[in-house]
C-alpha positions in Angstrom: -20.3 -2.7 -16.0 -19.7 -4.7 -12.8 -18.3 -2.9 -9.8 -17.5 -3.5 -6.1 -19.4 -0.8 -4.3 -19.4 0.2 -0.6 -23.0 1.2 -0.4 -23.3 2.9 3.1 -21.3 3.5 6.3 -22.8 0.3 7.7 -20.0 -2.2 8.4 -19.5 -4.7 5.6 -22.2 -3.2 3.4 -20.5 -3.8 0.1 -21.8 -5.6 -3.0 -20.8 -6.3 -6.6 -23.5 -4.7 -8.8 -24.1 -3.3 -12.2 -23.3 0.4 -12.8 -23.2 2.5 -15.9 -19.7 2.7 -17.4 -18.4 6.2 -16.4 -17.5 8.8 -19.0 -14.3 10.8 -18.7 -14.7 14.5 -18.1 -12.4 17.3 -19.0 -8.8 16.3 -18.1 -9.8 12.7 -17.4 -9.4 9.3 -19.0 -11.4 6.1 -19.0 -9.3 3.0 -18.1 -10.3 -0.6 -18.7 -9.2 -2.4 -15.6 -6.8 -5.3 -15.9 -6.3 -6.0 -12.2 -7.1 -4.3 -8.9 -5.6 -5.2 -5.6 -7.3 -5.2 -2.2 -5.5 -3.2 0.4 -5.7 -3.1 4.2 -7.3 0.3 3.8 -10.1 -1.4 1.7 -10.7 -3.9 4.4 -10.8 -1.2 7.1 -13.2 0.9 5.0 -15.4 -2.1 4.3 -15.5 -2.9 8.0 -16.1 0.8 8.9 -13.2 0.7 11.4 -12.2 3.6 13.5 -10.5 6.3 11.5 -12.3 5.5 8.2 -15.5 7.6 8.8 -14.2 10.0 6.1 -14.6 7.4 3.3 -17.3 8.3 0.8 -20.4 6.2 0.3 -21.7 4.9 -2.0 -18.2 4.5 -3.6 -16.7 2.0 -6.0 -13.7 0.7 -4.1 -10.1 -0.1 -5.2 -7.0 2.0 -5.6 -4.2 -0.5 -6.4 -4.7 -0.9 -10.1 -3.4 -1.3 -13.6 -5.3 -1.0 -16.8 -5.4 0.3 -20.4 -6.7 3.8 -21.4 -9.6 3.3 -23.8 -11.1 6.8 -24.0 -10.0 10.4 -23.1 -11.9 13.5 -22.2 -11.5 17.1 -23.4 -8.1 18.5 -23.2 -6.3 15.1 -22.8 -3.6 14.0 -25.2 -5.2 11.2 -27.4 -1.8 9.4 -27.4 -2.8 8.0 -24.0 -5.4 5.7 -25.8 -4.0 2.2 -25.8 -1.4 2.9 -23.2 -1.1 0.7 -20.1 -1.1 2.8 -16.9 -1.1 2.7 -13.2 -3.0 5.4 -11.3 -1.4 7.4 -8.5 -3.8 6.5 -5.6 -3.4 9.6 -3.4 -3.0 13.1 -4.8 -3.4 16.6 -3.5 -4.7 19.9 -4.8 -1.5 20.8 -6.5 -1.8 24.4 -5.3 -1.2 24.6 -1.5 2.2 25.1 0.2 2.4 21.3 1.0 1.9 20.3 -2.6 4.3 23.0 -3.8 6.9 21.4 -1.5 6.5 18.1 -3.5 4.4 16.4 -0.8 1.1 16.0 -2.7 0.2 12.8 -0.9 -0.1 14.6 2.5 -2.0 17.6 1.1 -4.7 18.6 3.6 -7.2 18.3 0.7 -5.8 15.1 -0.7 -8.2 12.6 -2.4 -7.8 8.9 -2.5 -8.9 6.8 -5.5 -11.6 4.3 -4.4 -12.1 5.9 -1.0 -12.7 9.6 -1.7 -14.2 9.0 -5.1 -15.0 6.0 -7.4 -12.1 3.6 -7.8 -10.8 0.7 -9.9 -12.5 -2.4 -8.5 -14.7 -2.4 -11.6 -14.5 -3.2 -15.3 -13.7 0.5 -16.0 -12.7 3.5 -14.0 -12.2 7.2 -14.6 -9.2 9.1 -13.3 -7.5 12.5 -13.9 -4.8 12.5 -16.5 -2.2 13.9 -14.0 -2.5 10.8 -11.9 -1.4 8.5 -14.7 1.9 6.7 -14.5 2.7 5.0 -17.9 3.8 1.3 -17.7 7.2 0.9 -19.3 7.7 -2.8 -18.7 6.0 -5.8 -20.4 4.8 -7.5 -17.2 1.6 -9.4 -16.3 -1.2 -7.3 -14.8 -1.1 -9.5 -11.7 2.5 -8.2 -11.1 2.0 -4.6 -12.2 -0.9 -4.3 -9.7 1.7 -4.5 -7.0 3.1 -1.1 -8.1 1.1 1.0 -5.6 1.8 -1.1 -2.4 5.5 -1.5 -3.4 5.8 2.2 -3.9 4.5 2.7 -0.3 7.0 0.1 0.9 9.8 1.8 -1.0 9.0 5.2 0.4 9.3 3.9 3.9 12.7 2.2 3.1 14.0 5.4 1.5 13.0 7.4 4.7 15.1 5.1 6.8 18.0 5.1 4.5 18.1 8.9 4.2 17.6 9.4 8.0 20.1 6.9 9.2 22.5 5.5 6.5 24.5 3.7 9.1 21.5 1.5 10.1 22.5 -1.8 8.5 20.5 -4.1 10.8 16.8 -3.4 10.5 13.8 -5.0 12.2 10.5 -4.8 10.3 7.5 -5.5 12.6 4.3 -6.6 10.8 4.6 -9.3 8.1 1.6 -8.2 6.1 1.9 -7.2 2.4 3.6 -3.8 3.1 5.9 -5.2 5.8 7.0 -8.2 3.7 7.7 -5.8 0.7 9.7 -3.5 3.0 11.7 -6.5 4.3 12.4 -7.7 0.7 13.5 -4.2 -0.5 15.8 -3.8 2.5 17.3 -7.2 2.0 17.9 -6.5 -1.7 19.6 -3.2 -0.7 22.1 -5.1 1.4 20.6 -4.7 4.9 20.4 -7.5 7.4 16.7 -7.8 8.1 14.6 -9.5 10.7 10.8 -9.6 10.0 8.7 -10.1 13.1 5.1 -11.1 13.6 2.6 -12.6 16.0 2.0 -16.3 16.6 -1.0 -16.2 14.2 1.5 -15.2 11.4 3.6 -18.4 11.7 1.8 -20.6 9.2 1.4 -18.2 6.2 3.1 -14.9 6.5 6.3 -15.7 8.3 6.6 -19.1 6.5 6.3 -17.3 3.2 8.9 -14.8 4.3 11.3 -17.5 5.2 10.8 -19.2 1.8 11.9 -16.0 0.2 15.1 -16.0 2.3 14.2 -13.6 5.1 14.9 -14.2 8.8 11.9 -14.1 11.0 10.9 -14.0 14.7 7.7 -14.2 16.7 6.9 -11.6 19.4 9.6 -9.5 21.1 12.4 -12.0 21.2 14.8 -10.9 18.5 17.3 -13.7 19.2 20.2 -11.4 19.8 19.6 -9.4 16.6 20.8 -5.8 17.1 18.1 -3.4 15.8 20.0 -0.4 14.5 16.9 0.7 12.7 13.2 -0.2 12.7 10.2 0.0 10.4 6.9 -0.5 12.2 4.4 -1.9 9.7 2.0 -3.8 12.0 -0.3 -0.9 13.0 -0.1 -2.3 16.6 0.4 0.0 19.6 2.3 -2.9 21.2 4.5 -3.2 18.1 5.4 0.5 18.2 6.1 0.2 21.9 8.5 -2.7 21.3 10.2 -0.7 18.6 10.8 2.3 20.9 12.1 0.0 23.7 14.3 -2.2 21.5 15.9 -0.1 18.7 19.4 0.9 19.6 19.7 4.3 21.4 19.9 7.1 18.8 18.1 4.8 16.3 15.3 5.6 13.9 11.8 4.2 13.8 9.9 4.7 10.5 6.1 4.2 10.8 4.2 3.5 7.5 1.5 1.7 9.4 -2.0 3.1 10.2 -3.4 2.4 13.6 -7.0 1.4 14.4 -6.7 3.1 17.8 -4.4 5.5 19.6 -1.0 3.9 20.0 0.0 6.1 23.0 3.8 5.7 22.7 6.0 6.2 25.7 7.5 9.6 24.8 9.9 9.4 27.7 11.6 6.5 25.8 11.8 8.7 22.8 13.4 11.5 24.7 15.8 9.5 27.0 17.0 7.2 24.2 17.0 10.0 21.5 14.8 7.9 19.1 13.8 9.5 15.8 10.3 8.7 14.7 9.4 9.3 11.1 6.0 8.9 9.6 5.7 7.6 6.0 2.4 8.0 4.3 1.5 6.8 0.8 3.8 7.5 -2.0 4.6 9.9 -4.9 4.9 9.5 -8.7 8.6 8.9 -8.5 8.0 6.1 -6.0 5.7 4.4 -8.5 8.4 4.5 -11.2 11.0 3.0 -8.8 8.5 0.3 -7.8 7.8 -0.7 -11.4 11.6 -1.1 -11.9 11.8 -3.3 -8.9 9.0 -5.5 -10.2 10.8 -5.9 -13.5 13.9 -7.3 -11.8 12.1 -10.4 -10.5 8.4 -10.6 -11.7 8.1 -14.3 -10.8 9.0 -13.7 -7.2 6.8 -10.7 -6.8 3.9 -12.4 -8.6 4.2 -15.3 -6.1 2.7 -13.0 -3.5 -0.6 -12.6 -5.4 -3.8 -14.6 -5.0 -6.2 -13.9 -8.0 -9.9 -13.7 -7.6 -12.6 -12.7 -10.0 -14.4 -9.4 -9.5 -17.7 -11.3 -9.1 -16.1 -12.9 -6.0 -15.0 -9.6 -4.4 -16.9 -10.1 -1.1 -15.3 -13.4 -0.5 -12.0 -11.8 -1.5 -12.4 -9.1 1.1 -13.1 -11.8 3.7 -10.0 -13.6 2.7 -7.9 -10.4 3.0 -9.5 -9.5 6.3 -8.6 -13.0 7.7 -5.0 -12.7 6.5 -5.5 -15.9 4.5 -3.5 -14.6 1.5 -0.7 -12.1 1.2 -2.2 -9.9 -1.6 -5.7 -10.6 -3.0 -6.1 -9.2 -6.5 -9.4 -8.9 -8.4 -9.6 -9.3 -12.2 -12.7 -8.4 -14.2 
């Protein structure tokens, strides 16, 4: 089979090559890939950016996926065969105190599909049965492949809504795929939303957001918009600093972004303004189900965010994603 493989820890040492089709072990299934998205994490791992030294190599990349189960290993219910599924990308050991609290995605021993072990940017991939989320909607693969990133966005939104239900005006900083999805979910939930970005985001990311009905701004000038809540999705230390300075006193800042370097927030601002900072990492099975339901409400709109490339063109696709020349690049075998 053909697969996108990160060969070593040398920056940008990835290639599409032939590999044997994997066989499912006990408790596992073999999935025929229909589509696999490229995430910011894939780009960071490919470039060997700071904070990604833990990524395995060689490893077949890809964790945003949808496919059809074609074979099962020992101990797996054969009724999975022929079912369309989305794999949970991050999962824990299932035994520790963190997992038993229902927070499997932040287990100290968590493993990430396509980063800790071979993933789905291939014609086939193997995954544990307990990671499978069955597809209940008749949607194109190029829409369903958004389930994982939309589940991440939805988790960040739910964190803000639970922590501060009175925050009706929300700024989202960072108009990448996760930031745009967060802004769309907030807007659909009745929030007034302002999506902010940098000057380089004007032509594609912010323009696309405006075409979808979202208000946008460049830099720190919010144009008088009162930020009652804030979701920081840019991964920029400057962006986080702006959030802490600008959100209303007593407000909440949710941070689903990962940062390439130390953000060094001004904790005096946090204390003196009584700002709540909440991390939001990955997602859980229930978030995937919610995300699929959202996709089913408007598949045409969600699908408009996708740029499809063939698996054979995966290196060019990584370069496109790294240059922010498309919202969500998706590979198909």
